[in-house]
C-alpha positions in Angstrom: -24.4 22.3 -39.9 -27.5 20.1 -38.8 -30.1 20.3 -40.6 -32.7 22.2 -38.2 -35.7 20.7 -37.2 -37.9 23.8 -37.0 -40.7 25.1 -38.8 -40.0 27.1 -41.6 -43.0 26.1 -44.4 -45.2 29.5 -44.5 -46.6 27.4 -47.8 -47.7 29.7 -50.8 -48.3 28.6 -54.6 -51.2 28.1 -55.6 -52.6 24.5 -55.1 -53.9 22.9 -58.3 -54.7 19.1 -58.9 -52.4 17.3 -62.3 -52.1 14.1 -63.6 -48.4 12.2 -61.8 -46.3 10.7 -65.2 -44.3 7.8 -62.7 -43.5 6.1 -65.7 -44.6 2.6 -66.7 -46.5 0.4 -64.4 -46.4 -2.7 -63.4 -48.6 -5.4 -62.7 -48.2 -8.2 -60.1 -50.6 -11.0 -59.4 -49.6 -11.9 -56.3 -48.1 -9.9 -53.7 -47.8 -10.8 -49.8 -48.3 -8.1 -47.1 -46.8 -9.1 -43.6 -49.9 -10.8 -43.0 -48.8 -13.9 -45.5 -52.3 -12.6 -47.4 -51.9 -11.4 -51.1 -53.4 -9.4 -53.9 -52.6 -8.0 -57.2 -50.6 -4.7 -56.9 -48.7 -2.6 -59.1 -45.6 -0.4 -58.9 -44.2 2.7 -60.6 -40.9 2.5 -62.3 -40.4 6.6 -61.0 -42.8 6.8 -57.8 -43.3 10.3 -56.8 -44.7 10.7 -53.2 -46.1 13.9 -51.1 -43.3 16.3 -50.4 -41.6 15.9 -53.7 -40.3 18.6 -56.0 -41.9 17.6 -59.3 -41.3 19.3 -63.2 -44.2 20.2 -65.6 -44.1 17.8 -68.5 -44.0 18.9 -72.4 -44.7 15.7 -73.9 -46.9 16.1 -77.4 -49.8 13.3 -75.6 -49.8 15.8 -72.9 -53.3 18.1 -74.8 -56.6 19.3 -72.7 -59.0 16.8 -73.6 -56.3 13.8 -73.3 -54.8 15.3 -69.5 -59.3 15.7 -68.5 -57.8 19.6 -68.5 -55.2 18.6 -65.6 -51.6 19.3 -66.2 -49.0 16.4 -66.0 -46.0 16.2 -64.0 -43.1 14.1 -63.7 -40.0 13.6 -61.5 -37.1 16.2 -61.8 -34.3 15.2 -63.8 -31.1 16.6 -64.5 -30.9 19.7 -66.9 -34.8 20.3 -66.1 -35.8 23.7 -66.4 -40.1 23.3 -66.2 -39.9 22.7 -62.4 -43.4 23.6 -61.1 -43.8 23.0 -57.5 -43.9 20.4 -54.5 -46.4 17.5 -53.8 -48.7 18.6 -51.2 -51.0 15.4 -50.8 -50.7 11.7 -50.9 -51.3 10.4 -54.4 -54.2 8.4 -55.4 -54.6 6.0 -57.9 -57.3 6.8 -60.7 -58.6 2.9 -62.1 -56.0 0.7 -61.6 -55.0 -1.3 -65.2 -55.9 -5.4 -65.4 -51.6 -5.8 -67.1 -48.8 -4.3 -67.6 -48.7 -3.8 -71.0 -52.5 -2.2 -70.8 -49.6 1.0 -69.4 -46.0 1.0 -70.5 -47.1 4.3 -72.3 -47.5 7.3 -71.3 -50.8 7.9 -74.0 -51.7 4.6 -73.1 -52.1 6.0 -69.3 -53.6 8.9 -70.5 -56.0 6.5 -72.5 -56.9 4.8 -69.8 -56.7 6.8 -66.7 -53.9 4.5 -65.7 -52.2 7.2 -63.2 -52.6 8.6 -60.4 -52.7 12.3 -59.0 -52.1 14.4 -56.6 -52.3 18.1 -55.4 -49.4 20.0 -56.3 -48.5 23.6 -54.6 -47.8 25.9 -58.1 -44.4 28.3 -58.5 -42.9 29.8 -60.7 -44.6 33.0 -60.7 -47.9 32.0 -61.3 -50.7 34.7 -60.4 -53.7 32.4 -61.4 -54.7 29.6 -63.6 -57.2 29.9 -66.4 -58.9 27.5 -69.5 -58.3 29.5 -72.3 -59.9 29.2 -76.5 -57.1 28.6 -78.4 -57.5 29.8 -82.0 -54.1 28.5 -83.6 -52.4 30.8 -85.7 -50.5 27.9 -87.2 -47.3 29.9 -86.4 -45.7 27.4 -83.2 -46.6 24.2 -81.2 -47.8 25.3 -77.7 -45.5 23.2 -75.5 -46.3 23.3 -71.4 -44.0 25.5 -70.1 -42.8 27.4 -72.9 -44.3 31.4 -71.5 -43.5 33.4 -75.2 -45.6 31.4 -77.6 -48.8 32.7 -76.3 -50.6 36.3 -77.0 -53.8 37.6 -77.0 -56.0 37.6 -80.0 -57.6 40.8 -79.4 -60.5 41.1 -81.8 -62.0 37.8 -80.3 -61.0 38.6 -77.0 -63.8 41.9 -77.5 -66.3 40.3 -79.7 -66.7 36.9 -78.0 -65.9 38.5 -74.1 -63.6 35.6 -73.6 -60.2 34.9 -73.1 -59.1 34.0 -76.3 -55.2 33.2 -77.2 -53.3 32.7 -80.6 -49.9 30.6 -81.1 -47.3 33.6 -82.0 -43.4 32.4 -83.5 -39.8 33.7 -82.7 -40.6 33.4 -78.8 -43.3 36.9 -79.4 -45.5 36.2 -76.9 -45.4 36.6 -73.0 -47.7 36.2 -69.6 -49.0 33.2 -70.6 -47.7 29.7 -69.6 -49.7 26.6 -71.3 -50.0 23.9 -69.1 -51.3 21.7 -72.1 -49.6 20.9 -75.8 -51.8 21.9 -78.6 -50.0 20.8 -82.4 -48.6 23.4 -84.6 -52.1 24.1 -87.3 -54.7 26.9 -88.4 -57.9 27.3 -86.6 -58.1 24.5 -84.8 -59.9 26.3 -82.2 -59.6 24.1 -78.7 -59.3 24.4 -75.1 -56.0 25.0 -72.9 -54.9 25.5 -69.6 -52.7 28.3 -68.7 -51.1 30.4 -66.2 -50.8 34.1 -66.1 -46.9 34.5 -65.3 -47.3 38.6 -65.9 -48.0 41.3 -68.5 -49.5 39.5 -71.2 -49.2 40.7 -75.1 -52.1 41.2 -77.3 -52.2 40.9 -80.8 -55.2 42.0 -84.0 
């Protein structure tokens, strides 16, 4: 049976601006257009486009500060278990690198803002996306896409009237999915972005 051309997209999810990790960027000094003119141009190792399905990147480089508060998404690969949504806008560059070597690692691309951003329709049962204060209890590293490593800090939420989370060991947390990475640490008060995926756990 042929693919139908009847409209059937009813939308949904939550629109969120994301960084696109498209791999190494190659800068070419002279790229010619169809009219014979040339300019400096760039190409991406794993170019993403509007309509592409993407997965959440769980690299340790993806901290809240390094990412300017935005999640990082990338092209889907075999066995990915963090497929997060679909790109719904045309990607746009933030800053163009001057040379290939300026953007040959994710760490360099984040530091120099040598990446493109786009709106992603977020899936995965996420009903809300909020910034949270992460106290870090030195239990585990907080990894993007892992839904069992965070729970609510009852004492701080009550005292500070704020959304405060802690890392928990042995997959004891539930309800909160981090979009950013935070290393295992003790009391390293920081900000992360989290998706609410269900009823959450809480502890003092």
